[in-house]
N, C-alpha and C positions, 0 to 999 in steps of 0.2 A: 505494499500499500504505499511507502515512505516513497517510492521510487516512481508510483504512478502522481503526485503529488508534486514533485519539484518541477516539473515541464509548467508548472503552472505560477510558481517563485517568478519568473522572469515579468508575467502577466500583473500580476499584483503588487509586484515593487513600487512602479508607478504610480497607483490609485494609492497606495499606503505613505509615499513618500507626500502629495499632493494634500493629504489630511495633516501632514506637520510642516505643512511651508507656509503657515500664515507671518506673513511679513510684519515686524514691529516698526510701525511708524515713529517718525518724529513728534507726532503729535501727543503719539502711545507714550514715548518716554518721556517729554515734556511733565506728562500727569502722572507718571511712574514717580518721578524726581520729587512733584508734589506732594505726593503721597508717601515718600522715603523719609520726607523735610516733616510731615506730620508727624510720622509715627516715631521717628527719632527725638521730637521735641515733646510726645509725651511719655517717652523714655528718658527725658532730662539728659538725653545725650550731648549737649552742648555741642562739642568739639564735631561731630557728624552733621548737626544741623548748621553748624556755623562754615561746615566745608562745602556746604552747598553753596556758597558765596564765591563768586570770583572774584579774582586778583584787579581785575576793570570795573568791579562795582564802582556805579554811581546813581544819585537819587535825586530828587528836586529839591530835596532838602541840602543840597552839597554834602551828604557823607560819603565816603569813601570806603570800600571794602573792611577796611582796619576798623574803623568807629561801627560798622553795623554785625562786625561779627563781635565786638566787647558788650555791644546791645542786646544782641542776643544767646551771650553767653552770660550777662548781668540777670537777664529775665529769666532764664532757667534757672539761675542758683538762688533767686528771691522767690520761686514758687516751689513749695512745696509736693504740690499737684498740677498738670498743664492737660486741662481734656479741649481738643480742639477737634471741628467738624468744618472741613474745608469738602467746597461744591467747585469744580470746575466745570463754568457755565461755556467756556469753548477755549480752544486755541487756534489762533491764527500765525503761520507762519510766512515770515516777509522773505526769509531764503530756506537754504537746505541746512542752513549751521543756526538758525535763530527764528527763535518764534515767540510770541506773546499768550499768556495765559488770564484771561477773566475768570476770580476765584471769589466767590462769597468763603468767608471765614468767620466762624460762630467761635468764642474764645470762652468757655463756661468754666463758670467759680467752681463746681461740683460737677461730677459725672452725669452725662444727662443718660437717661433710659423713658422708655416708652410709660411707665409707670408715671413718672412724674409729672404732674399739674402743670402745664406750661406759665399759668402764671408763676409758680415756682423756679421757677427756670432763672437763672441771671446769665446773662452773657452780654457781652462785647460782640456786635456784628460789624465787620467791615469789608470793604472792597476791595480785593486786590487788581493790578493790574503788574504781572511780573515779567520782566524777557529775560527767556535763556538763552544761552549759548551754547553748541554743542564744542567742547572744549578739548579733542584729544578723547571723544568719546562718552565723557559726561555732558549732562546740560546743566549747567550752574548759571547761579542768577548775575544777568548785570545791569538790570535795573528794575526798581520797583517804585510802585506810585500805588497810593491807599487814600481810601477817606471812609467816615463812617457808613454803614454800608443804608439806603434809601427804602421807604418801601415798595417803589418801583424796582429795584434791583433782584425782588421777588416775584415778580409776577411771570416771567420767562425764563425758566429754567434756574430756577432758587432753589432751595434745600429741599421744597420737595420734588425736585425731578430726578 
């Protein structure tokens, strides 16, 4: 019986490889990088979070990479618990090596769960525009802008999506 099935292997192999050939897009990689940062912050791994920031980082407030990394490390050191809820609304690629993600971020003072009544949830809600660049296979943050989230931010693709 083994001999009879060996002829089928060359025919089945391409079908098996097609199923494994899901290509990871730059947009997917940026989404994953944001998720890595969220998980690292919640685990209080400040150096891992700071490692996402490119040495070429700058923002609209005049901060460079070194200052942002200090802020990240200080924030994580000051807070015993960090609970984040990030929703990437969209990722737009400016080129093959640079893309911007629009992210809604909830920074909760206590871990959220489905049982907690909505009025008891305390969270700061922000909208971030995060620009990442592929730097040798790592998508690193090169620019960020943010503001408090507005009600309109939640109408299309907000936390409920």
